[in-house]
C-alpha positions as CSV (number, residue, x, y, z in Angstrom):
1,M,14.1,15.2,-5.9
2,T,14.4,13.0,-9.1
3,R,12.6,9.8,-8.9
4,H,14.7,6.7,-9.9
5,R,13.3,3.3,-11.0
6,P,14.9,0.3,-9.1
7,P,18.4,0.3,-10.1
8,G,20.2,-2.9,-11.2
9,V,21.4,-5.0,-8.1
10,F,24.7,-4.6,-6.7
11,R,27.4,-6.6,-5.0
12,R,28.1,-4.6,-1.8
13,T,31.5,-3.2,-0.9
14,A,33.2,-4.2,2.4
15,G,33.1,-0.4,3.0
16,A,29.5,-0.3,2.8
17,V,29.4,-3.1,5.3
18,A,31.7,-1.5,7.7
19,A,29.6,2.0,7.4
20,G,26.5,-0.2,8.3
21,A,28.4,-1.4,11.5
22,L,29.3,1.9,12.5
23,A,25.9,3.4,12.0
24,L,24.6,0.5,14.4
25,A,27.1,1.3,17.0
26,G,25.8,5.1,17.0
27,V,28.9,6.4,15.2
28,I,28.4,8.7,12.3
29,A,29.7,6.6,9.4
30,L,31.8,7.7,6.7
31,P,30.2,8.0,2.9
32,A,30.5,4.4,1.5
33,T,32.5,3.9,-1.8
34,S,29.9,3.4,-4.3
35,A,29.3,0.0,-5.7
36,Q,29.0,-0.7,-9.4
37,A,25.6,-2.1,-10.7
38,D,25.6,-5.8,-11.8
39,T,22.7,-5.7,-14.4
40,T,23.9,-8.8,-16.2
41,A,22.3,-11.6,-13.9
42,K,19.9,-9.7,-11.6
43,G,16.7,-8.0,-12.5
44,D,14.2,-6.1,-10.8
45,V,11.8,-8.6,-9.4
46,I,10.7,-7.8,-5.6
47,A,10.4,-10.8,-3.2
48,N,8.0,-9.7,-0.7
49,L,8.7,-12.1,2.2
50,W,6.1,-10.4,4.5
51,E,6.5,-10.8,8.2
52,W,9.4,-13.2,8.0
53,N,12.1,-12.7,10.7
54,W,15.4,-11.5,9.8
55,N,17.4,-14.5,10.0
56,S,14.8,-16.3,7.8
57,I,15.6,-13.4,5.3
58,A,19.2,-13.5,5.4
59,S,19.0,-17.3,4.8
60,E,16.6,-16.9,1.9
61,C,18.6,-14.1,0.4
62,T,21.8,-16.2,0.3
63,N,20.3,-19.7,-0.6
64,V,17.3,-18.7,-2.9
65,L,16.9,-15.0,-4.1
66,G,20.4,-14.3,-4.9
67,P,21.0,-17.5,-6.7
68,A,17.3,-17.4,-8.5
69,G,18.0,-13.6,-9.7
70,Y,15.6,-11.6,-7.5
71,G,16.5,-8.1,-7.4
72,A,15.4,-7.0,-4.0
73,V,13.5,-8.2,-1.1
74,Q,10.7,-6.4,0.4
75,V,10.5,-7.1,4.4
76,A,8.5,-6.1,7.2
77,P,8.4,-2.7,9.2
78,P,11.5,-3.1,11.3
79,S,10.6,-0.7,13.9
80,E,9.5,-1.6,17.7
81,S,5.8,-1.8,17.7
82,L,2.7,-2.7,19.9
83,K,2.9,-6.4,21.4
84,Q,-0.4,-7.4,22.8
85,S,-1.7,-10.8,23.9
86,N,-3.2,-12.0,20.5
87,Y,0.1,-11.0,18.7
88,Y,-1.9,-10.0,15.8
89,W,-0.2,-9.3,12.2
90,W,-1.4,-5.7,12.3
91,D,0.6,-5.0,15.7
92,V,3.6,-4.1,13.5
93,Y,1.8,-1.2,11.9
94,Q,1.3,0.3,15.3
95,P,4.9,1.9,15.9
96,Y,6.1,2.3,19.3
97,S,9.4,3.6,18.9
98,Y,12.3,3.9,16.1
99,T,14.5,1.5,17.6
100,L,15.4,-1.3,15.5
101,N,14.4,-4.3,17.9
102,S,11.3,-5.6,16.9
103,R,9.2,-8.8,16.8
104,F,11.2,-9.9,13.9
105,G,14.7,-9.8,15.6
106,T,17.2,-7.2,17.1
107,A,18.8,-4.2,15.5
108,T,22.0,-6.4,15.0
109,Q,20.2,-9.2,13.2
110,F,18.6,-6.7,11.3
111,A,21.9,-5.1,9.8
112,S,23.5,-8.6,9.4
113,M,20.3,-9.5,7.1
114,V,20.8,-6.4,5.1
115,S,24.6,-7.2,4.9
116,A,23.8,-11.0,3.8
117,C,21.2,-9.8,1.4
118,H,23.7,-7.4,-0.3
119,A,26.4,-10.3,-0.2
120,A,23.9,-12.3,-2.4
121,G,23.2,-9.3,-4.7
122,V,19.7,-8.3,-3.5
123,K,18.6,-5.0,-2.4
124,V,16.7,-4.6,0.7
125,Y,13.3,-2.3,1.0
126,T,11.5,-2.1,4.2
127,D,7.9,-1.2,4.8
128,A,8.1,2.2,6.1
129,V,5.1,3.3,8.7
130,I,5.4,7.0,8.9
131,N,1.8,8.3,8.5
132,H,1.0,7.3,12.0
133,T,2.1,5.9,15.7
134,A,0.2,3.2,17.7
135,A,-3.6,3.7,18.4
136,Q,-3.1,1.3,21.4
137,T,-1.3,1.9,24.6
138,G,0.8,-1.0,26.4
139,V,4.2,-2.4,25.9
140,G,6.2,-2.7,22.9
141,Y,8.4,-5.5,21.7
142,D,11.4,-3.7,22.9
143,G,10.0,-2.9,26.3
144,T,8.9,0.6,25.3
145,T,5.9,1.5,27.7
146,I,3.3,3.9,26.2
147,T,0.4,5.3,28.6
148,N,-0.7,8.4,26.3
149,K,-0.9,7.4,22.5
150,Y,0.0,11.1,21.6
151,D,3.3,10.9,23.7
152,T,5.9,8.3,22.6
153,P,9.6,8.3,22.7
154,D,9.7,10.0,19.3
155,W,7.2,12.4,19.4
156,D,5.3,14.9,21.5
157,P,1.3,15.8,21.3
158,S,2.1,18.9,19.1
159,D,3.4,16.5,16.6
160,Y,0.1,15.0,15.7
161,H,-3.0,16.5,13.8
162,T,-5.6,17.8,16.3
163,S,-9.1,19.3,15.9
164,A,-7.6,22.6,14.2
165,D,-6.8,20.1,11.5
166,C,-9.4,17.5,11.4
167,P,-13.0,18.5,11.5
168,T,-14.6,15.4,13.0
169,S,-15.5,15.1,16.6
170,D,-13.6,12.0,17.5
171,L,-10.7,12.9,15.1
172,T,-11.2,9.8,13.1
173,I,-11.7,9.4,9.5
174,Q,-15.6,9.1,8.8
175,D,-15.7,10.4,5.1
176,Y,-13.1,8.5,2.8
177,S,-14.2,10.8,0.0
178,N,-13.3,13.9,1.9
179,L,-9.7,14.7,1.3
180,T,-9.2,16.7,4.6
181,Q,-10.4,13.9,6.6
182,V,-8.3,11.2,4.6
183,Q,-5.3,13.0,5.4
184,N,-5.5,15.2,8.6
185,C,-8.0,12.7,10.7
186,E,-7.1,9.4,12.1
187,L,-7.0,6.0,10.5
188,L,-8.8,3.6,12.7
189,G,-7.6,5.8,15.6
190,L,-4.1,5.7,14.9
191,P,-2.3,8.9,16.0
192,D,-2.0,10.9,12.8
193,L,1.4,12.8,12.5
194,K,1.5,16.3,11.2
195,T,3.7,15.8,8.3
196,G,3.6,19.2,7.2
197,A,5.5,20.4,9.9
198,D,9.3,20.5,9.2
199,N,10.6,18.8,12.4
200,V,8.0,15.8,11.8
201,R,9.5,15.6,8.3
202,S,13.1,15.8,9.4
203,G,12.3,13.3,12.3
204,L,10.8,10.6,9.9
205,A,13.4,11.2,7.6
206,A,15.9,10.6,10.1
207,F,14.4,7.2,10.9
208,L,14.5,6.3,7.3
209,N,18.3,7.6,7.1
210,K,19.1,5.5,10.0
211,Q,18.2,2.4,8.1
212,I,20.1,3.6,4.8
213,A,22.9,3.9,6.9
214,L,22.7,0.0,7.3
215,G,22.3,-0.4,3.7
216,V,18.7,0.0,3.1
217,D,17.9,0.7,-0.3
218,G,14.5,1.8,-0.4
219,F,10.9,1.9,1.2
220,R,7.3,0.6,0.6
221,V,5.5,3.4,2.1
222,D,2.5,2.2,4.2
223,S,-0.7,4.5,4.0
224,A,0.8,6.9,1.8
225,K,-2.4,8.0,0.8
226,H,-3.1,9.5,4.1
227,I,-0.1,11.6,3.8
228,P,-0.3,14.7,1.5
229,A,1.4,14.3,-1.7
230,T,3.3,17.3,-1.0
231,D,4.6,16.2,2.6
232,M,5.7,12.8,0.9
233,A,8.0,14.8,-1.5
234,A,9.3,16.9,1.3
235,I,10.1,13.8,3.3
236,V,11.9,11.8,0.4
237,A,13.8,15.0,-0.4
238,K,15.6,14.7,3.0
239,L,16.6,10.9,2.6
240,N,20.4,10.5,1.9
241,T,21.7,8.3,-1.0
242,T,22.2,4.8,-0.2
243,T,25.4,2.9,0.5
244,S,25.8,2.3,-3.1
245,G,25.5,5.7,-3.9
246,A,22.0,5.8,-5.4
247,A,18.9,7.6,-4.6
248,P,16.5,5.1,-2.4
249,Y,13.8,3.7,-4.7
250,V,10.4,4.6,-2.9
251,F,7.2,2.9,-3.7
252,D,3.8,4.2,-2.2
253,E,0.6,2.4,-1.0
254,V,-2.2,4.5,-2.3
255,Y,-5.3,2.4,-1.6
256,P,-8.0,2.7,-4.2
257,G,-10.7,5.2,-3.5
258,S,-12.2,8.7,-4.5
259,T,-9.3,10.9,-3.0
260,P,-6.2,11.2,-3.5
261,Q,-5.2,9.7,-6.8
262,P,-2.0,7.6,-7.5
263,S,-1.1,10.2,-10.0
264,D,-0.5,12.7,-7.1
265,Y,2.6,10.7,-5.9
266,Y,4.4,10.2,-8.9
267,G,6.7,13.1,-7.9
268,S,8.1,11.1,-5.0
269,G,7.8,7.6,-5.9
270,D,6.2,4.6,-7.5
271,V,2.8,3.5,-6.7
272,L,1.7,0.1,-6.1
273,D,-0.9,-0.8,-8.7
274,F,-4.0,-2.4,-7.0
275,T,-6.2,-2.2,-10.3
276,Y,-3.3,-4.5,-11.9
277,A,-4.0,-7.0,-9.1
278,S,-7.7,-6.8,-9.6
279,K,-7.4,-7.4,-13.1
280,M,-5.0,-10.5,-12.1
281,K,-7.9,-12.0,-10.2
282,S,-10.5,-11.3,-12.8
283,A,-8.9,-12.9,-15.6
284,F,-7.5,-16.1,-13.8
285,Q,-11.0,-16.4,-12.3
286,G,-12.6,-15.7,-15.4
287,N,-11.1,-15.7,-19.0
288,V,-7.4,-15.3,-19.3
289,S,-8.1,-14.0,-23.0
290,D,-9.2,-10.7,-21.4
291,L,-5.3,-9.8,-20.6
292,S,-4.9,-9.0,-24.2
293,S,-6.3,-5.6,-23.4
294,L,-4.4,-5.1,-20.1
295,S,-2.2,-2.2,-21.0
296,S,-5.4,-0.1,-21.7
297,S,-7.6,-1.6,-19.0
298,G,-7.2,1.2,-16.4
299,I,-4.0,-0.2,-14.8
300,L,-1.2,2.5,-13.6
301,P,1.4,3.4,-16.1
302,A,4.4,1.0,-16.2
303,A,6.9,3.9,-15.5
304,N,5.1,4.7,-12.3
305,S,3.9,1.7,-10.6
306,V,4.7,-1.5,-9.0
307,S,2.6,-4.6,-9.7
308,F,1.4,-7.4,-7.5
309,V,-1.0,-10.2,-7.5
310,T,-1.7,-10.3,-3.7
311,N,-0.6,-8.4,-0.7
312,H,-1.2,-8.8,3.1
313,D,-4.5,-6.7,3.0
314,T,-6.1,-7.9,-0.3
315,E,-5.5,-11.5,0.2
316,R,-7.6,-11.1,3.4
317,N,-10.4,-8.7,2.2
318,G,-11.1,-10.8,-1.0
319,L,-10.1,-7.9,-3.4
320,D,-7.5,-10.0,-4.8
321,M,-6.5,-13.9,-5.2
322,S,-4.4,-15.6,-2.3
323,Y,-2.6,-19.0,-2.1
324,K,-6.1,-20.4,-1.3
325,D,-6.6,-20.2,-5.2
326,G,-4.1,-22.9,-5.8
327,D,-2.9,-23.2,-9.3
328,A,-4.7,-20.3,-10.8
329,Y,-3.0,-18.0,-8.2
330,K,0.5,-19.4,-9.3
331,L,-0.2,-18.7,-12.8
332,A,-1.4,-15.1,-12.5
333,N,2.1,-14.5,-10.7
334,L,4.0,-16.5,-13.7
335,F,2.0,-14.1,-16.0
336,E,2.9,-11.1,-14.0
337,L,6.7,-12.1,-14.8
338,A,6.2,-12.6,-18.4
339,Y,4.2,-9.6,-19.2
340,K,6.5,-6.4,-19.7
341,W,5.1,-3.8,-17.4
342,S,6.0,-2.4,-14.2
343,T,8.4,-3.9,-11.4
344,P,6.8,-6.9,-10.3
345,T,6.5,-8.6,-6.8
346,I,6.3,-12.1,-5.7
347,Y,4.4,-12.4,-2.1
348,S,5.5,-15.2,0.2
349,S,3.8,-15.4,3.5
350,W,1.9,-18.0,5.9
351,Q,-1.4,-19.8,5.6
352,W,-4.3,-18.2,7.6
353,T,-8.0,-18.9,8.7
354,Q,-8.9,-15.7,10.3
355,S,-7.8,-12.0,8.8
356,D,-6.1,-11.0,12.0
357,Q,-4.3,-14.4,12.6
358,A,-0.6,-13.5,13.5
359,P,2.2,-15.3,11.8
360,P,3.8,-18.5,13.6
361,N,5.4,-17.1,16.6
362,S,6.8,-17.9,20.3
363,S,5.2,-15.2,22.6
364,G,4.7,-12.8,19.7
365,F,8.2,-13.0,18.0
366,V,8.2,-14.5,14.8
367,T,9.8,-17.9,14.4
368,D,11.8,-19.1,11.7
369,T,10.4,-19.6,8.0
370,D,10.9,-23.3,6.9
371,C,8.4,-23.1,3.8
372,S,6.1,-25.9,5.7
373,N,3.9,-25.7,9.0
374,G,1.8,-23.0,7.6
375,W,4.3,-21.0,5.7
376,N,4.0,-20.5,2.0
377,C,7.1,-19.8,0.0
378,L,6.0,-18.9,-3.5
379,D,9.3,-17.2,-4.3
380,R,11.2,-20.6,-4.4
381,D,8.5,-22.6,-6.5
382,T,10.0,-24.3,-9.3
383,A,8.2,-22.5,-12.0
384,V,8.3,-19.0,-10.3
385,V,12.2,-19.3,-10.2
386,G,12.3,-20.3,-13.6
387,M,10.1,-17.4,-14.6
388,V,12.3,-14.9,-12.5
389,A,15.3,-16.1,-15.0
390,W,13.1,-15.8,-18.0
391,H,12.0,-12.2,-16.9
392,N,15.6,-11.1,-16.3
393,A,16.5,-12.4,-19.7
394,A,13.5,-10.7,-21.5
395,G,14.8,-7.6,-20.2
396,S,13.1,-4.6,-21.8
397,A,12.0,-6.3,-24.9
398,A,8.3,-5.7,-26.0
399,V,5.6,-8.0,-25.9
400,S,4.9,-9.4,-29.1
401,N,3.2,-12.3,-31.3
402,W,0.2,-12.2,-28.9
403,Q,-2.2,-15.3,-29.5
404,T,-5.6,-15.9,-28.1
405,M,-6.3,-19.4,-28.6
406,S,-9.6,-19.7,-26.6
407,S,-10.6,-17.9,-23.4
408,N,-8.3,-20.2,-21.2
409,V,-5.2,-20.2,-23.7
410,I,-2.9,-17.3,-24.4
411,G,0.5,-17.2,-25.4
412,F,2.8,-14.3,-26.5
413,G,6.6,-13.5,-27.1
414,R,9.0,-10.9,-26.1
415,S,10.4,-9.9,-29.6
416,G,12.6,-12.9,-29.7
417,A,13.9,-12.9,-26.5
418,G,11.5,-15.6,-24.8
419,F,7.9,-17.1,-25.2
420,F,5.5,-17.8,-22.6
421,A,2.2,-19.4,-23.0
422,V,-0.5,-20.5,-20.1
423,N,-3.5,-22.6,-20.0
424,N,-5.8,-21.7,-17.2
425,G,-8.4,-24.5,-18.4
426,S,-9.2,-27.9,-16.7
427,S,-7.5,-30.1,-19.5
428,A,-4.5,-30.0,-21.5
429,A,-4.4,-27.8,-24.5
430,T,-2.0,-28.4,-27.6
431,Y,-1.7,-25.5,-30.1
432,T,1.0,-24.4,-32.7
433,F,2.1,-20.9,-31.7
434,A,4.0,-18.2,-33.7
435,T,6.9,-17.7,-31.1
436,G,9.1,-14.9,-32.9
437,M,11.9,-17.2,-31.5
438,A,14.9,-18.3,-33.7
439,D,14.6,-22.0,-34.6
440,G,16.3,-24.6,-32.1
441,T,15.4,-26.5,-29.1
442,Y,14.7,-24.7,-25.9
443,S,14.3,-25.7,-22.4
444,D,11.1,-25.3,-20.4
445,V,11.9,-23.0,-17.4
446,I,8.5,-23.9,-15.9
447,D,9.6,-27.3,-15.0
448,G,13.2,-26.5,-14.1
449,G,14.2,-27.4,-17.6
450,A,13.2,-31.3,-17.4
451,T,11.5,-30.7,-21.0
452,T,12.2,-29.1,-24.1
453,V,10.3,-27.1,-27.0
454,T,11.2,-27.3,-30.6
455,V,10.9,-24.4,-32.6
456,S,11.0,-24.7,-36.4
457,G,10.2,-21.7,-38.9
458,G,9.4,-19.7,-35.8
459,N,6.6,-22.0,-34.9
460,A,6.1,-24.5,-32.0
461,S,3.6,-27.1,-31.2
462,I,3.1,-26.8,-27.6
463,T,1.0,-29.1,-25.3
464,I,0.3,-27.0,-22.1
465,P,-0.9,-29.1,-19.1
466,A,-4.2,-28.0,-17.4
467,K,-3.6,-25.1,-15.2
468,D,-0.1,-24.8,-16.2
469,A,2.6,-22.8,-18.4
470,V,5.2,-23.3,-20.6
471,A,8.1,-20.9,-21.2
472,F,11.7,-20.6,-22.9
473,Y,14.1,-18.4,-23.6
474,N,17.4,-20.5,-24.2
475,S,18.6,-24.1,-24.9
476,S,20.6,-24.3,-21.8
477,Y,18.3,-23.4,-18.9
478,T,18.6,-25.8,-15.8
479,C,16.9,-25.1,-12.4
480,T,19.0,-23.2,-9.9
481,V,17.1,-23.3,-6.6
482,G,13.6,-24.4,-5.6
483,C,14.0,-27.5,-7.8
484,D,10.7,-29.6,-7.4
485,D,9.7,-27.2,-4.9
486,S,5.9,-26.2,-4.9
487,G,6.6,-23.2,-2.5
488,S,4.4,-24.6,0.4
489,G,6.5,-27.9,1.4
490,G,3.3,-29.5,0.3
491,G,4.2,-31.0,-3.2
492,S,1.4,-31.2,-5.8
493,T,-0.6,-28.2,-6.5
494,S,-3.6,-30.3,-7.7
495,T,-5.5,-28.9,-4.3
496,V,-7.3,-25.9,-3.7
497,T,-8.5,-24.4,-0.3
498,A,-12.0,-24.9,1.2
499,T,-12.3,-22.7,3.9
500,F,-15.0,-23.9,6.2
501,N,-17.2,-21.3,8.4
502,E,-19.6,-22.5,10.6
503,Y,-21.8,-20.5,13.5
504,A,-22.1,-22.7,16.5
505,S,-22.4,-21.6,20.2
506,T,-20.6,-23.9,22.6
507,T,-19.9,-24.3,26.1
508,S,-16.2,-24.1,27.7
509,G,-14.2,-27.1,26.5
510,T,-16.4,-28.1,23.8
511,N,-14.8,-27.4,20.0
512,V,-16.2,-27.7,16.6
513,Y,-14.8,-30.0,13.9
514,V,-15.6,-30.5,10.1
515,V,-15.6,-34.3,8.8
516,G,-16.8,-35.6,5.5
517,S,-16.7,-38.1,2.6
518,I,-13.0,-37.3,1.2
519,D,-9.7,-38.4,2.8
520,A,-8.7,-34.5,3.1
521,L,-12.0,-34.5,5.6
522,G,-11.5,-37.6,7.6
523,A,-13.5,-40.1,5.4
524,W,-16.3,-39.9,8.0
525,D,-14.1,-40.7,10.6
526,T,-14.5,-38.5,13.6
527,S,-11.1,-39.2,15.1
528,K,-9.6,-37.7,11.9
529,A,-12.2,-34.7,11.7
530,I,-10.4,-31.2,11.3
531,Q,-10.7,-29.0,14.4
532,L,-11.8,-25.6,13.4
533,S,-10.5,-22.3,15.0
534,S,-12.5,-20.4,17.5
535,T,-11.0,-17.1,16.9
536,G,-13.7,-15.7,15.5
537,Y,-16.2,-17.2,17.9
538,P,-19.0,-17.8,17.5
539,I,-17.8,-18.5,14.0
540,W,-15.5,-21.5,13.9
541,S,-13.2,-21.6,10.8
542,G,-10.6,-23.8,9.2
543,A,-8.9,-24.0,5.9
544,V,-8.3,-27.5,4.4
545,S,-6.7,-28.5,1.2
546,V,-8.8,-30.5,-1.0
547,P,-8.6,-32.2,-4.4
548,I,-9.6,-29.9,-7.5
549,N,-12.6,-30.7,-9.6
550,T,-14.1,-32.8,-6.7
551,S,-17.4,-33.5,-5.2
552,F,-18.1,-34.4,-1.5
553,T,-20.2,-34.2,1.5
554,Y,-19.4,-33.1,4.9
555,K,-21.2,-32.5,8.3
556,F,-20.0,-30.3,11.5
557,I,-19.6,-32.0,15.1
558,K,-18.9,-30.9,18.4
559,K,-16.5,-32.5,20.9
560,D,-16.4,-31.8,24.5
561,S,-13.3,-32.5,26.5
562,S,-13.9,-36.1,27.3
563,G,-14.2,-36.8,23.7
564,N,-18.2,-37.1,23.2
565,V,-19.5,-36.3,19.9
566,T,-22.4,-34.4,18.9
567,W,-23.5,-34.2,15.3
568,E,-25.4,-31.7,13.5
569,S,-29.1,-32.9,13.0
570,N,-29.4,-31.6,9.5
571,A,-28.6,-33.8,6.5
572,N,-25.0,-34.1,5.1
573,R,-23.9,-31.0,3.2
574,S,-22.4,-31.2,-0.2
575,A,-19.7,-29.0,-2.0
576,T,-17.9,-29.2,-5.4
577,T,-14.3,-27.8,-6.0
578,A,-13.2,-26.3,-9.4
579,S,-9.9,-24.8,-9.7
580,S,-10.4,-21.7,-7.5
581,A,-10.5,-21.7,-3.6
582,I,-14.0,-22.0,-2.0
583,S,-15.6,-20.7,1.2
584,L,-18.4,-22.9,2.6
585,N,-20.6,-20.8,5.2
586,N,-23.1,-22.8,7.3
587,S,-24.9,-22.3,10.6
588,W,-25.4,-25.1,13.4
589,N,-28.4,-27.6,12.5
590,V,-29.4,-25.2,9.6
591,A,-29.8,-27.6,6.8
592,S,-28.0,-26.2,3.4
593,A,-31.5,-26.7,1.7
594,D,-33.4,-24.9,4.3
595,A,-30.8,-21.9,4.5
596,T,-30.1,-18.3,2.6
597,D,-27.5,-15.9,3.4
598,V,-27.7,-12.4,4.6
599,T,-24.7,-9.8,4.5
600,F,-25.1,-7.3,7.4
601,N,-23.4,-4.2,6.5
602,E,-23.2,-1.7,9.3
603,Y,-21.3,2.0,9.1
604,A,-19.9,2.9,12.5
605,T,-16.7,4.4,13.4
606,T,-14.9,3.0,16.4
607,D,-11.6,3.7,18.4
608,W,-8.9,1.3,18.0
609,G,-9.8,-2.2,19.8
610,T,-13.4,-1.8,19.6
611,N,-15.3,-4.1,17.0
612,V,-18.9,-4.2,15.9
613,Y,-21.0,-7.2,16.0
614,V,-24.7,-8.2,14.9
615,V,-26.9,-9.9,17.3
616,G,-30.7,-11.0,16.9
617,S,-33.8,-13.1,17.7
618,T,-32.9,-16.2,15.9
619,A,-30.5,-18.9,16.9
620,S,-28.2,-18.0,13.7
621,L,-27.7,-14.5,15.4
622,G,-27.0,-15.5,18.9
623,S,-30.8,-15.6,20.3
624,W,-29.9,-11.9,21.7
625,N,-27.2,-13.6,23.8
626,T,-24.1,-11.0,23.3
627,A,-21.6,-13.6,24.3
628,D,-22.4,-15.3,20.8
629,A,-23.0,-12.0,18.7
630,I,-21.5,-12.3,15.4
631,P,-18.3,-10.3,14.9
632,L,-18.4,-8.0,11.8
633,S,-15.3,-7.6,9.8
634,S,-13.5,-4.3,9.6
635,E,-11.8,-5.1,6.2
636,S,-13.8,-2.2,4.4
637,Y,-13.9,0.1,7.6
638,P,-16.0,2.3,8.1
639,T,-18.4,-0.3,7.1
640,W,-18.5,-3.4,9.0
641,S,-19.9,-6.6,7.3
642,K,-20.3,-10.3,7.4
643,L,-22.4,-13.0,5.5
644,V,-24.6,-14.7,8.0
645,I,-26.4,-17.9,7.3
646,V,-30.0,-18.0,8.6
647,P,-33.0,-19.8,7.7
648,K,-35.2,-19.1,4.5
649,S,-38.7,-17.4,4.6
650,T,-38.1,-16.2,8.1
651,A,-38.6,-13.0,10.2
652,F,-36.2,-11.7,12.8
653,T,-35.1,-8.8,14.5
654,Y,-31.6,-7.7,15.2
655,K,-29.4,-4.8,16.3
656,Y,-25.7,-4.0,16.4
657,L,-23.5,-3.6,19.4
658,K,-19.7,-2.7,20.0
659,K,-17.3,-4.6,22.1
660,D,-14.2,-2.8,23.3
661,S,-11.0,-4.9,24.3
662,S,-12.3,-5.4,27.8
663,G,-15.4,-6.9,26.5
664,N,-17.6,-3.8,27.5
665,V,-20.7,-3.9,25.5
666,T,-22.5,-0.7,23.8
667,W,-25.8,-1.2,22.0
668,E,-26.9,1.2,19.3
669,S,-29.6,3.2,20.3
670,G,-33.2,3.0,19.2
671,T,-35.6,0.2,18.6
672,N,-34.7,-3.3,17.4
673,R,-34.6,-3.5,13.6
674,S,-36.4,-6.2,11.4
675,Y,-35.8,-8.2,8.6
676,T,-37.6,-11.1,6.7
677,T,-35.9,-13.7,4.2
678,G,-37.5,-15.1,1.1
679,T,-36.6,-18.1,-0.8
680,S,-33.5,-17.1,-2.7
681,S,-30.1,-16.2,-1.6
682,G,-27.7,-13.0,-1.5
683,Y,-29.6,-11.0,0.7
684,T,-28.1,-7.6,2.4
685,T,-28.7,-4.9,4.6
686,S,-27.3,-1.3,4.8
687,D,-27.4,0.1,8.2
688,T,-25.8,3.2,10.0
689,W,-25.1,2.9,13.9
690,K,-27.7,4.8,15.7
């Protein structure tokens, strides 16, 4: 079918609302009267409110997204999913059934959310998990029980790829450069649906059409690279038109790799541009002047892509920036809204210290978002809201008047429709810019219209504060929503996140804390020390907001259940922040001056729920105690990795093991591996399970 870019946002008709209500009740709805697109105020900006619950999204559409001029909201997968004791965020990417009762709310709340967003003029795109079903058996959020992962309420064993389609012995992807494995074998043990079969295509389309009947306007297709492009096109061809009479907007997740290529999917939808996000990280953690060549830097074509600065995967695996990068992260989002390219997204989610960490919840069910208490609401930040208005006003006007003033300062216009300048440096910068704007006085949208810029003879002398921007398009802009809001409920953005990771084995009832010389770390008062999370035990982790451009000292302590404090025996540690997030990796009683780092990389395939660990002869590697083995990250699966702090100039032996969800340990075969560190840093291993 013919692909469509995201059309203008509409005001939903009463007939469309009624059709959604009938569909929810199981009645076949009559076609809704087509609504007229309202493109005068709303644009194409997508607010990705990742893993917010339905009630919170409805409220945000009404009170923030609609008034601010967002075009659409992207929401989490609405199907019933796995519910397990840790309530990890990725549970929702393991569908149990296609009922719309989920950890985010009931089917009724989902339908109400869609209606509320439409009433605010905001389209709704859901995350469609259609490549696979759940790898783990158990009970779902709507009570569905699965005992055989190939037998669900929606699918039978014959609906999945088998050994006849997948050449690997355990049916999992083992070679990500092999197209057959990537698309016919199981991603992390997730049962791979046989999307080449017409009954499977029809079943998936029926699931999506059920959402369309409730008013859903489009879909972000999860793991699309694992679905053959011809199958994707066939599924999309079976989709109904939306309640506005338009074709649903489809954009695919095609994660970077040797095969398949993003262009393979242009026939069925747009593609999320991971390269664009990588370029944002490179520029805003390096030289923003490099952005002058962005359009020719290898990013996807504007007509075929959706841009983003980060998403739920890439903020956790280090590929892209995150809220932890402070002002630099926000500036990258402002640039995305200013630069004329593809459909932009703004990501709002929650703070985390462990990559698997669940959103704020009650027994797994996600609690309301209040933009504090761990939630980050970048979508309502004053500067972001201002730039959404700026973006909508600039429309299709071409980039013009590009000026590179320094490696940290750039400015450009949009052919007289608006002007934007950004300073990624650590001190204020004043320059005269050729704006391309008509002479006059303009309101700065970055500060909500509190200050103005005067253009004379097309030029303007602009002072841009450190780590800030200036943008204007008319004389009368005033803040609509999110005024004086930093998006996190935390006030000033003159801080960055310092993530403390400390290897420390403990006994039951004893916890690990960090304390240091600055107020954010308790000013050496152990009663104010920051408790770290044991989620990744024996690595204790915590994220702390600390001032930018600041040097401080710190140390780790242990407190038992009686409040007794044990200090590390080494000297105080030291760190200095700049304008980006930092990670501080340490090991108990290993002084920083005596320490080096080894990144262990192990190629090993596993079943879902089984993880890979490294353990060895030194205290930093658990002294061969499997309970204190270091869990490796699966972010680059099937390669498992972790940076570990060990002493310099030290010989040690080590080995890898697997632990399943019940704690059963499987050692790799063969003799112990050996390694010797020197006096430098940045050591790595490259091992394969044996």
